[in-house]
Phi, psi and omega in degrees: 000133179288165180298320180295320179293323179296320179294317180293340182276353181276126176256121182263133172255130184279150179219141174234141184238130173259139181057052189284346178058222185271003169104026175298313179292315182299313182294329176292316179297324179293338177272344182293144178201142181220133175254126183203134176060032179079009180235159176249127182249133178220170179261147170239123183277119175283315182193158169230110186266133174204150181277348185264113181294330178293317178298319180296320178299315181287333173302312181290329177296320184280319184277340180080009178240183178237064186248359181282148179227122178279116184206127178268114183268012174294140162281165184300318181294328177291317179301313181297318181293322183283313185272341179083012179201169178293148178291159178294168186297327183280350182283145175211157177289141176286146181246173177298329178294321177298319179295318181297323177291321177297325178283005182058037177056041176227146172275115183292147174292322184230129178243120179245136178224133178229074185294159181305140186242010183303316183289347181252357185280150176288348178285349180257132178303150184302314183299319180293321182294337181271358181290161179300326181299309184280336174293324176295321178294318181298330184292347176299335178301329181265311189297320179295318180293317182296318181296320181292317180295319179295322179295318181294319181288317186292318186252338182249348179066020181206177178233158176303145181291323183223138177234139176227136177237131181242140179198185180278151181299333183294350179298334181292337178255313182278342184238032181304313178301322179296317181297321179297319180291321179296314180297319179296320179296314181294320178295325179300323180271004171093018183275148165270133194237136170242125181236117180216145180246018184242024180282119176264102181295339175296318178285327178294318183263357184064046185273177174260028179210152169275125180222088182276128184224163174265131180226137168250128174240123181233138178230146176275112184297340178287324180268326180235083181282349184265180178292152160250117183274151179282141179300148178294131180283136181248153176294142178288143174272162174275163178295330177292327177300323182281314188276336185307312182282353186281162174301151181299147178301135183097346179276088183280348177285315180273331184256357179084175185295339180280356182268013177279147179281136178294143178275104183262162173298147177305321181294331177288320175300320179296319178298315180298322181293332183271347179276126179292151178302132183092351181261187177215193189301335182292339178288347177296335178294340184264001187284131173278076190292340179296330182255008180229087181230144172256110185230161175279132178255101182284181177296158181302134179103327178297135183064014180289149177245119182282145177283150186294322187259020177235161178295146181275157175288174182297140176275125181253172183280350180242048183297140179156146182302124177081000184256356182207181176270359184265170180268129182233022177219156183223141175276098186271114184280356188285344178289332175053052179297326183279352183247291184259346178283169178294138185281348183243024175295134181058025183277139175252121185271138174292147182289338184267011181238169177293141181286156176288168180300133178281122181258172182282347178235078187283075175240162184296340179266003180250328181187182183287075185255020176237154182223141172273095187271112184275359190271127168265110194304132175279160170211149181302134177088359178297134183292132185292345183255020183298134182058022183288141175256126184263135173298146178289339181255022174237165180288139181287152172289176182302134177281122179247172180267014188259184188271184187293336179279005185241352182194168184284079184243035174231155187225143172275097190269113184277001187282345178263097183274120182240005183284134174277167178292143177306142180076006176303134182059019183286150176240126184274144175291146181297320187260017178245157177297142181288157174290167179300135178280124185246166184286341179242058189277081172234170192295337180273353183254324183198180182284087184258015179236160181225141176275100187269113184275001190283342178261090187275141172283141174206152179294140177088000179299144184302138186288344182263014183298138180061016185283141176256120182273145177279148184286339187251020177230160178301147181284158174288169181303137176277124181254172183277353180244099183277079182223140183299340179274353186248344180185179183280083184258009181243153181223139174279097189273109181286349180282345179271110193272028180271138177217149177291175180304144181305134176075009176302133183060020180285145176246122185275146177284145184296324186264006179254160175294145182286157174289168178300134177280124182252173186286344178233059187287083172231167190299338180273353185245340182187186181282081185253020177231157182223142175275097186270111184276359187286125178280166172297131185300152172284163185306321186261008174290136180259145178173190177239119181230151174252116177246122179287121184270175183297330180271007175082007181247178180254112177274113188218161174285153174287143174284161178297324176300317180293324176297321178296322179291325175294333175275006176065025171293156181293145180292333180232143177283165178303334180274004175097348180283155172301152182307132179200160176242143184249150172079016182215160177285169179295322179296319179291323177299320178296323178294314178302314183293318180295330180277348187283152170282129179304132186301315183293326177292319178297323179297315182291322176292324176296328179296317181288331177290318176297321178298318179297319178294322180293319179295319179295320179296325179275001180059034175261098187269352180207141172204152177281135182202149174275351183292146178289138180274131179270298179238102182274159174298160179298143180293136178268141177268109180274134179292144178261139177269121181256119180276000000 
């Protein structure tokens, strides 16, 4: 077949989308294709209507066409209820003629609508969802559909062959009156209707997430007298299957600007690190936080407490906790807290035990007036997957447009390996067999040190033992035992011109340029250490940190780019750039992505719709199939023969 003949053999079915957002449904339909009866069937997008001009701009960016139409489908009363004021003077209600022009004066074969679902979502408190503001938003499910059907009948003299409406499953409980009106409207125009709230778009599209949605499928029996079959269910992929081939998080060159990691509070990073993979915020109640702390480790002696019956360390000129290498505190036994003092001073009581006696001065220095409270307070409507960490080898939860405190949008990422080699920095026991001698036997590779018990501490040992004398000062007393353990018998001889490699054991300054990186960059070979002045962050400091968790992985939030890939958006835009959205903040981009119909699911649903249209065109109203029927013809009443 020639190229021209192949093009002429393609039959296009038109589609119009209401509340199309950034184009998840549109891009999926453009990928749909069905071969039947010697012809190839594909979709042609007439328009994608949305009130948000930024969403419309990104719709065209993703689909590669110019089919978006900015149009506000609010009625005046809806506008006032939602915005809280009258619309501006230039605003007007859309009419059936406006819709007909958006449809390019054609009755679409397929009409898809995905009205806003905020007022019907479980993420919104019940009382808020019942307010006039959100009821006005919910009414778009009816007003947009009604306006489109009236436009098709008034100007085109026909109705779309197939209509599909997508929303959240909670619409069956919070939107019962709306569903009754929608069903009544569709029946009025003669449609056969299927209403179900258990459609898993993850299984329909073979995604890496569970995405259960509410779908209405309606067909006009005059145009489509045959079955519409349900798409074949595919096995769910794991979240690791989707994210594994992608650029590493934070790589904005390969992954685009949406692949940057969000800068979270330090305390949020700590929470994520403490939640086990597969768990959520409720697991924080089980954390043994006394044994899991990230603290600053100062030099030896800082914050040290001297024993009462031992000699004190040297007194320095900068005495103070944490300000020197010396000890500036003492364990004073004279307070006798364990004998004559109160036994419950500074005591923290467990929540699962009986409380101590309540005294008249309930302070921490008077009695057990503190409690280890394990409860992270619940509240009605809290999302069950808050702060959840997802295994890399399991399917991701539903992608939402909300922040990290509202859904399972963090992953235990095994790709950042931080484990050191066994025996790194190890010290071998004197009376135990040594570890295997290796070719790279240094302290970072294996246990290359030994705890030698032969140099015993004892009272009265000479103060000059192992001392190195300077060449330009008087020597220490000459003793009768010339042994390095008995006196200062060694000298730093400047006439011996031997020196180790330049920068050996060197510590580099934080604000200076680093030394040359060499092939054996260890502390014995060059300046391989740095004086890092950065303190452990405060709870509310924002940034990106890697904390090695108990399971050896990095518990981190998903990037916006990764969320888009879980929604099966293309990794690259038609212009060749990595997937990205323009003209909006990262938070708004997440909302757009979370509200979108997954592209791969839309493609598979578009395939069965094209098949139904092709069968109707071929006048094949019945065939045997194992496929599940989505919208079957009306049941026929067969007469009974009575003998």
